C-alpha positions in Angstrom: -18.9 -12.6 41.0 -18.4 -12.3 37.2 -20.4 -9.1 37.2 -18.0 -7.3 39.6 -14.8 -8.8 38.3 -15.2 -8.7 34.6 -18.3 -6.8 33.4 -18.2 -3.7 35.6 -14.5 -3.0 35.0 -14.9 -3.4 31.3 -18.0 -1.2 31.4 -16.1 1.5 33.3 -13.2 1.4 30.8 -15.7 1.5 28.0 -17.4 4.6 29.5 -14.0 6.2 29.9 -13.0 5.4 26.3 -16.3 6.7 25.0 -15.9 9.9 27.0 -12.3 10.2 25.8 -13.3 9.8 22.1 -16.1 12.3 22.6 -13.5 14.7 24.1 -11.2 14.3 21.1 -13.9 14.8 18.5 -16.2 17.4 20.1 -15.4 21.0 20.5 -17.5 21.3 23.6 -16.4 20.0 27.0 -19.9 19.9 28.5 -20.9 16.6 26.9 -17.7 14.9 28.1 -18.1 16.0 31.7 -21.7 14.9 31.8 -20.8 11.5 30.3 -18.1 11.0 33.0 -20.4 12.0 35.8 -23.1 9.7 34.6 -20.7 6.8 34.2 -19.4 7.4 37.8 -22.9 7.6 39.1 -24.2 4.4 37.3 -21.2 2.3 38.3 -21.3 3.4 41.9 -24.9 2.5 42.1 -24.1 -0.9 40.7 -21.2 -1.5 43.2 -21.0 1.3 45.8 -18.1 -0.1 47.8 -15.8 0.0 44.8 -16.6 3.6 43.8 -13.0 4.6 43.9 -12.0 1.8 41.6 -14.6 2.8 39.1 -13.4 6.4 39.0 -9.8 5.2 38.4 -10.8 2.8 35.7 -12.9 5.5 33.9 -9.7 7.6 34.0 -7.7 4.8 32.5 -10.3 4.4 29.7 -9.9 8.1 28.9 -6.2 7.7 28.8 -6.5 4.7 26.5 -8.8 6.6 24.1 -6.2 9.4 23.9 -3.3 7.0 23.4 -4.9 4.6 20.9 -6.3 7.3 18.6 -3.9 8.4 15.9 -2.1 11.6 16.6 -3.5 14.7 15.0 -1.5 16.1 12.1 1.6 17.9 13.3 1.4 16.4 16.8 4.1 14.2 18.2 3.3 10.9 20.0 4.8 12.2 23.2 2.4 15.1 23.2 -0.5 12.7 22.6 0.5 10.7 25.7 0.9 13.9 27.8 -2.5 15.2 26.6 -4.0 11.8 27.4 -2.5 11.9 30.9 -3.9 15.4 31.4 -7.3 14.4 30.1 -7.3 11.3 32.3 -6.4 13.3 35.4 -9.1 15.9 34.6 -11.7 13.2 34.0 -11.3 11.8 37.5 -13.0 14.9 39.0 -16.4 14.6 37.2 -16.4 10.8 37.6 -15.7 11.2 41.3 -18.5 13.8 41.6 -20.9 11.4 40.0 -19.8 8.5 42.2 -20.2 10.6 45.4 -23.6 11.7 44.2 -24.6 8.1 43.8 -23.3 7.3 47.3 -25.4 10.2 48.7 -28.5 9.0 46.9 -28.0 5.5 48.1 -27.5 6.7 51.7 -30.7 8.7 51.5 -32.7 5.8 50.1 -31.2 3.2 52.4 -33.8 1.0 54.1 -34.8 2.0 57.6 -33.0 -0.1 60.1 -34.8 -1.1 63.3 -34.2 1.4 66.0 -32.5 0.0 69.1 -34.2 1.0 72.3 -31.9 1.3 75.2 -33.1 1.3 78.8 -32.5 4.7 80.3 -31.3 4.4 83.8 -33.6 6.1 86.3 -32.1 8.8 88.5 -31.8 7.6 92.1 -34.1 9.5 94.4 -32.2 11.9 96.6 -32.0 10.8 100.2 -31.6 14.4 101.4 -32.6 17.7 99.9 -30.2 20.5 99.3 -30.8 22.3 102.6 -30.0 19.1 104.5 -26.9 18.5 102.5 -25.7 22.0 103.3 -26.3 21.5 107.0 -24.4 18.2 106.8 -21.4 19.9 105.1 -21.4 22.7 107.7 -21.5 20.1 110.5 -18.5 18.2 109.0 -16.6 21.5 108.7 -17.4 22.3 112.3 -16.2 18.9 113.4 -13.0 19.3 111.6 -12.5 22.8 113.1 -13.3 21.3 116.6 -10.7 18.6 116.1 -8.1 21.1 115.0 -8.8 23.5 117.9 -9.6 21.0 120.6 -7.5 18.0 119.9 -4.1 18.9 118.8 -1.2 16.6 119.6 -1.4 15.2 123.1 0.4 17.4 125.5 0.9 20.1 122.9 -0.8 23.5 123.2 -3.7 24.2 121.0 -5.0 27.2 119.2 -8.0 27.4 121.5 -8.1 30.9 123.0 -10.2 29.8 126.0 -7.4 28.0 127.9 
């Protein structure tokens, strides 16, 4: 319980802060993106159901790193917050890619579950074949025609030509 409520969120924020500091001090973006993807992957492997939470906490860590560091010479505090918000928003994508990759790996490596075997209902044997069914349908049609031609309403003329 303590692992998921305290340690993993602090680790996620720490990963985000480390990536944010790396982003501020490094001229290359590649290292930051890889750090964010690895952080999302590792945290999602540790607790896969909370993968979205880890992505958001990593983004908050990046934001905190940008806000806490002193502003560069000539930069206003407001611009530091805006650049931190932009960096946090951008950091969500590689962290989410790493998290989804972890979920995909976990799905592929999941243990095999026992296969449920369902009884397949057997087809009922046909009582009549197709020719017999056709003959029965023709007989029913002839009976209907006979009732129409021969019966009619009592005392009323019919369509029978032979009368």
